[in-house]
LODREN-337219 format. One line per 10 residues: number of its first residue (from 1); for each residue x, y, z of N, C-alpha, C. Coordinates in steps of 0.1 Angstrom, whole numbers, plus 2048, in hexadecimal, padded with zeros to 3 digits. Example, Ala and Ser with C-alpha at 12.3 -4.5 7.8 and 13.67 -1.06 7.14 Angstrom:
// LODREN-337219
1) 884/7C7/84E/87B/7D3/84E/884/7DF/84E ~ 880/7EA/847/889/7F5/847/881/800/84F
***
This chain:
// LODREN-337219
1) 578/122/303/576/11E/2F5/57F/111/2F2 ~ 57A/108/2EB/581/0FB/2E9/58C/0FD/2DF ~ 596/0F5/2E1/5A2/0F5/2D8/59F/0EE/2CB ~ 5A5/0F3/2C0/5A3/0EC/2B3/5AB/0DF/2B3 ~ 5A9/0D8/2A8/5AE/0CA/2A7/5B6/0C9/29A ~ 5C1/0C1/29B/5C9/0BF/28F/5C4/0B3/287 ~ 5C8/0B2/27B/5C3/0A6/273/5C9/099/278 ~ 5D5/09A/27E/5DC/08E/284/5D3/089/290 ~ 5CF/092/298/5C7/08E/2A4/5BA/088/29F ~ 5B3/08F/296/5A6/08A/291/5A8/07C/28B
11) 5B2/07A/282/5B4/06D/27C/5B6/062/286 ~ 5BE/065/290/5C0/05B/29B/5B3/057/2A1 ~ 5AA/061/2A4/59E/05E/2AB/594/057/2A1 ~ 594/05A/295/58B/053/28B/590/045/289 ~ 59D/043/288/5A3/036/287/5A0/02D/293 ~ 59F/033/29E/59C/02C/2AB/58D/028/2AC ~ 585/02D/2A2/577/029/2A1/56E/032/2AA ~ 574/03E/2AE/56C/047/2B7/561/04D/2AF ~ 555/04F/2B5/54A/055/2AF/54C/064/2B1 ~ 54D/06C/2A6/550/07A/2A6/545/082/29F
21) 541/08D/2A5/537/096/29F/53F/09F/295 ~ 540/09A/289/548/0A1/27F/53F/0A8/274 ~ 541/0B5/273/539/0BC/269/541/0C3/25F ~ 53E/0C0/252/545/0C5/247/53D/0D1/242 ~ 543/0DD/242/53C/0E9/23E/53F/0EE/230 ~ 545/0E5/228/548/0E8/21A/53B/0E6/212 ~ 53C/0E8/205/531/0E7/1FB/530/0D8/1F7 ~ 524/0D5/1F1/522/0C7/1ED/52C/0C2/1E3 ~ 530/0CA/1D9/539/0C5/1CF/547/0C2/1D5 ~ 54B/0CA/1E0/558/0C7/1E7/557/0BA/1EE
31) 54B/0B8/1F5/549/0AC/1FD/549/0A0/1F4 ~ 543/0A1/1E8/542/096/1DF/550/092/1DA ~ 559/09B/1D9/567/098/1D4/56F/091/1DF ~ 56E/095/1EB/575/08F/1F6/56F/093/203 ~ 56D/08A/20C/567/08D/219/56D/084/224 ~ 56C/089/230/571/081/23C/566/079/243 ~ 55A/079/23D/54F/072/242/546/079/24C ~ 548/086/24D/53F/08E/256/532/092/24F ~ 529/098/257/51D/09D/252/51F/0A9/249 ~ 51A/0AA/23D/51B/0B6/235/511/0C0/238
41) 515/0CB/23D/50D/0D7/240/514/0E3/23B ~ 512/0E7/22E/519/0F2/229/517/0FF/232 ~ 522/106/233/522/112/23C/516/11B/23A ~ 512/11D/22E/507/126/22C/4F9/121/231 ~ 4F9/114/233/4EC/10D/238/4EC/10B/247 ~ 4F8/10D/24D/4F9/10A/25B/4EF/111/264 ~ 4EC/11E/263/4E2/124/26C/4D5/11D/26B ~ 4D1/118/260/4C4/111/25F/4C4/103/264 ~ 4D0/0FE/268/4D1/0F0/26D/4D3/0EF/27C ~ 4D4/0FB/282/4D6/0FB/291/4CD/0F2/299
51) 4C0/0F2/295/4B7/0EA/29C/4BA/0DB/29B ~ 4BF/0D7/28F/4C3/0C9/28E/4CF/0C5/296 ~ 4D7/0CF/299/4E4/0CC/2A1/4E2/0CF/2B0 ~ 4D6/0D2/2B4/4D3/0D6/2C2/4D9/0CB/2CC ~ 4D8/0BE/2C9/4DD/0B4/2D2/4EC/0B4/2D4 ~ 4F3/0BB/2CB/502/0BB/2CC/507/0C7/2D4 ~ 4FE/0CF/2D9/502/0DC/2DF/50D/0DA/2EA ~ 50D/0CF/2F2/516/0CD/2FC/520/0C2/2F9 ~ 520/0BE/2ED/52A/0B3/2E9/535/0B9/2E0 ~ 53F/0B2/2DF/54A/0B6/2D6/545/0B6/2C7
61) 547/0C1/2C0/543/0C1/2B2/550/0C6/2AB ~ 554/0BF/2A1/560/0C3/299/55B/0C7/28B ~ 55E/0D4/287/55A/0D9/27A/567/0DA/271 ~ 564/0D7/264/570/0D8/25B/56B/0DD/24E ~ 575/0E2/246/572/0E7/238/57F/0E4/230 ~ 581/0EB/226/58D/0E8/21D/59A/0EC/224 ~ 59A/0F8/22A/5A6/0FD/230/5A6/101/23E ~ 59A/102/244/598/106/252/591/114/253 ~ 590/11B/248/58A/129/249/57B/128/24B ~ 574/121/242/565/121/244/561/11A/251
71) 569/10F/254/566/108/261/569/111/26D ~ 572/11A/26C/575/124/276/569/12D/278 ~ 563/131/26D/556/139/26E/54B/131/274 ~ 54A/124/270/540/11B/276/542/119/285 ~ 54E/117/289/551/116/297/54C/122/29F ~ 550/12E/29A/54C/13A/2A0/53C/13B/2A1 ~ 536/138/296/527/139/296/521/12F/2A0 ~ 526/122/2A0/520/118/2A9/523/11C/2B7 ~ 52F/121/2BA/532/125/2C8/529/130/2CD ~ 527/13A/2C4/51E/145/2C7/50F/140/2C9
81) 50C/135/2C2/4FE/12F/2C3/4FD/126/2CF ~ 507/125/2D8/505/11E/2E4/50C/110/2E4 ~ 513/10D/2DA/51A/100/2DA/527/102/2E2 ~ 52A/0F8/2EB/534/0FA/2F5/541/0F3/2F2 ~ 542/0EB/2E8/54F/0E4/2E5/551/0E2/2D6 ~ 552/0ED/2CF/554/0EC/2C0/563/0ED/2BD ~ 568/0E4/2B5/576/0E4/2B1/578/0E5/2A2 ~ 581/0ED/29D/584/0EF/28F/58F/0E5/28B ~ 58D/0DE/280/598/0D6/27B/5A2/0DF/274 ~ 5AE/0E0/27A/5B8/0E9/275/5BE/0E4/267
91) 5BE/0ED/25E/5C3/0EA/250/5B8/0E3/248 ~ 5AD/0DE/24D/5A3/0D8/246/5A7/0CC/23D ~ 59F/0CA/233/5A1/0BF/22A/5AE/0C0/222 ~ 5B2/0CC/220/5BF/0CE/219/5CB/0C8/221 ~ 5CB/0CB/22E/5D5/0C5/237/5D3/0B6/238 ~ 5C7/0B1/239/5C4/0A3/23A/5CA/09C/22E ~ 5C8/0A1/222/5CD/09B/216/5DC/09C/215 ~ 5E1/0A7/21A/5F0/0A8/219/5F7/09E/223 ~ 5F0/09B/22E/5F6/092/238/5F3/083/234 ~ 5E7/080/22F/5E3/072/22E/5DF/06E/220
101) 5DF/078/216/5DA/075/209/5CB/074/208 ~ 5C6/06F/1FD/5B7/06E/1FC/5B2/061/1FF
***
C-alpha cells in the first residue's frame, strides 16, 4: 500500500510544476470556496466514475478532502478497485490552509 502525502510535500511538487493526478472528493460548494486545482469527484459519485479513471490505475493518484477522512475512504475504495498507487493528503484542505493560507 502506498504511503500518504503531507501538504508540504504536495505543495513542493505543485510549485515545481509537476503534473499530479489530484482528486478532490469534497462536495461542489466546498470546492467552490477553496480548491487545490484537482478534479472534483465527490465521494458519493466516485463509484460511478471508475471507468473515467481507468487510465490512472497504475499511476500515482492523490486524493484529498477537508480533513483527510473522506479521502481515506476514497483511497480504500480505489485501492480495492485495483488502483495501485493511491495516496491520501494528510490533514486535507484544513491542514493546507493552516500551513499556507488561502
